[in-house]
N, C-alpha and C positions, 0 to 999 in steps of 0.2 A: 503494500501500500504505499502511498505518497506519505511522507513522514507529516505528523501534524503540525510542526512549525512551518514549513514549505507551503502546507495547505493555508495557513493564515496569513502568510504572508503573500502568497496569491491572489487570494481572495479580497484584500485589503487594497492592491493594487489593480484587480481586474476590474473593479468597480468604477475605477476612474476611466476605463477604457472602451466606454459605451456611448461616448458622446458622438454626436452628428457634426460634421464640419460646416463651415458657414460659407454660404453662396455654393451649396452643392451643385454640380452639373452647370455651371456657369462657363460657356465654352471661352476656354483662355486663347490668347493670340499664339502664333507661333508653333502650334501642335500639329506634328503630321497626321492627316486623317485618311482612314480608309473610305473607299466608295459610299460607304453607308454612313459615312460620319462620325464613326466610332475612333479614337485615339491608336495611334497607328504606333503601339510600343517597340515593335523590331526596326523602326526605320533606325537610321544612322544617328550615332550621337551628335548633339550640336555642339559647335566650336565657338570660343571668343575669338575676339580681333587678332588675338595674338597665337592663334592655333589650337590652343589647350582645349580640350574637353570641356565643355561647360557645365558644371556638376548642379545649376540652378533649378529648382523644382520642389515641389511635395512628395517627399518620400515617406516610405513605411516598411519597416524591416519585416521580411516575409517569414510567415509561420513554419516551423518544425511539421513535415509531414505527420499526421496523427499516429500512424502505424508506429514510426519510431519514437514519438514522446510516450505511447501506452508501453512501449518496450523499456524505455528508459525510467519510465516513473509509472508505474502500474497504479489503477484506481485514479488516475489524474481526472478523466472524464467523469469520473462521478461528483466531480465538483461543477458541474455543467447547471447553470440555473437559467432561465428564460432572460436573454439579454446579455449573459455574461457566458464566454466558451473558453475555457481555459487551452482548448485544443488551438488556439489562435495563437499562444505564445511562442516564440522561438525557444529552444531547449536552452541555449546559454544564458536567457534571460533568467531561467531557473537555477542554474548550476553552470558556471564558466568552465568545470570540469566535466561536463557532461560525457566528453569522450575517452574518461579516464576511467581505469580501475582503481577504487580507492584506495589501494596499497601503492597506486604509482602517484598519486597526487604529490605534488612537491612542497608542502605545506611545512612549515619549521614549526617546532614544538609549541612556541609561545602563541604564534597566530592559530594553531590548531585549539588551544585551550579557548580563545575568543571565539573560534568558529562553534565550539560545543557548547559555550555559555549562550551564544546566542540561538543555538539548537533548543538548550535547555529553555531558554524564554519564549518558546513558541513562537519566534520572528517577530515579536511584538514591538521590538527597537528598529525593525527596518525603516529607513529614513523616510520612505515614500508615505509609509503608514502614518507619519506627524509630519506631513506637508514640508517636509524637507527633499531637497534635490536627490536624483537618483545618480547623478553624478555620470561617469565614463569609466567602463563603456555601459553600465547599467541602464542608465536612461536612454541609451541609443538600441537597446535591445528590447525595450517594451514595444508592441505594436501600434503605436501611436504616431500620428503624422509629424514631421519636422521639416520645416521650410528651409532649403538652401537657398543663399543670395550670393552668387559670386561676383565680386568686384575684380577690378585690376590686379590689386594688392592686399584683397582682403575675402575671407570668405564667412560667411556670418550663417552661424544655425541656429533657427528660431523652433522653439520646441512647444508643442502644446501642454502646457502644464507640468511637465516633469521637471524640466532644467531651466534655469535662466539661460540666456542666450549666451551663446559660444562664439568666439571671435577667433578665426585662424590666420594670422598675418600670413602675408605670401611676399613681403616685400624686404626679404632677406635678412631682418633683423635676428639677433639671436635671443636666447635665455638669460635671464637675469634672475637673482635672487628676489621673489615674490612674496608678500602676505600669502600662506596655505590657503587655497580656494577648493570648491566642490569640483569644478571642471578644470582646473587645472590652467595652464597657459600655454598656448599653442603657437607653433611657427610652421610653416609648411613649405613645399618646393617640389616641384614637378620632375618626374623620373619618366619621359617619354610621355606616354597617355596618363600615367597614374600618379595622383597626388599622394605624396608621401607627407603625414602629419607627425609631428613630435611635439608629445605633452609633458610637461614636468609640472611641480610645485601645486602637488594635490596636498590636502588636507585627510587626516586619518579616519574622518568621521563617515565616510563613505563605504558602501559595502559594494562588491563586485557583482554579486547577484543577488536574487531572493532569498538563497539559502544561507546568506550571511557571511561569504569568505571575505577577510577582512584584505584592506589595505593599511600601507603606513604612508609617511611622507615621502618615503624614498619610491614610490612608484613611479616608473617612467612608462609613456604609452607610445608606442608608434604605430597610426594607422596607416592603410594602403587602401585609397578610394580610387576604383576603376569603374567608369561606366561603359558597360558594355555595347550598349546602344542607346535608343532614346529611351527606353523606360526601364532600363534594367543596371543594378550595379552591384559592383560585389567589393564587400570592405574586409580587409584583414587586418586584425587586431594583438600584437605582440605586446604583451604585459611585463615588465621585469620590475619586479618589487623584493630587493633582498632583505627588506627588513621582515618580511613575510613569508618568501617563498626561496627556494634553495638553486631554482634556475627560472630563466625565462619560459613562458609557455604563451602559444598562439590561438586563437580560436577564428574562424572565417565563416560570415553569413553574406545573405544577398539582402536588396531591398529594390523595390518596385515604385516607380514614378505613378502617383495618385494625380492624374492631369484634372482639369475642369473642375477643382475643389480649393480648399485653404485651410489652414490652420485656423483655430478659432481662441479665444480668449478662457482661460480655465484659472480660477483662484482658489486654491486648495482648502483653504480656510473657509469659504463661504458654504455655509451648511455642512459642516464637516460633523460626523457622526461616528466615526472609526474609533477615534481615540480613547473614549470615555469606556470603551467595552475592553479596548486592550490594555488600559491600564487596571482595568479588573480582574486581569487573568491570574 
């Protein structure tokens, strides 16, 4: 069965994932379309004036096939209720080590104790359950839309509720010491048609996933964004946190463009009803 703490963490976040987008089905300019007017997601990827792929658009992380979720997390579909389907979640949102055997997870003893303590707490301290950011990569692994706005020297990611805005600087600047942050500080550069994003300066309050794998201020993340065609992109994320793990590890997921729609305003504290139940556990 799916562990109880994972179920609690999942339900506290899944309730937020049922919102409808603003201006749904509003035909956007610049979208290649088939003869019947539907967006052609297989068309070539757009490019900017400097010839690089343009990552702009509203993107959603793809769900893991249900059969694989059932194999990895038995009992997951038992949590399905009208309007909320946990089967829409990517496996790495639940567990960044979903592809590892338990004995192969490269977690340090102190970090393991933090992880086990969160398990004992039934996931009630999950930051997103308390209106705090999901961070990186957890906030990107939720099946919520994110708007990418690509400028010449800056890529902006606007999240629907789960994270503050994220700024990825493409102007050649280097990392400097900063106040530790939920989403860190990001600089990027192009390697061919792949945008490589280097992020450091994280705080230690975020979780890597809903299971509660911890992070420390030593966390260093490198993401590789590749827009394969108009509507599909691959993201490879390598995490190196010597404060919590004995070696770097990598996950890879895909995301799909959601054309003719937009993200909406979401304020977690408005009508929030989860925390009083979590605090009472």
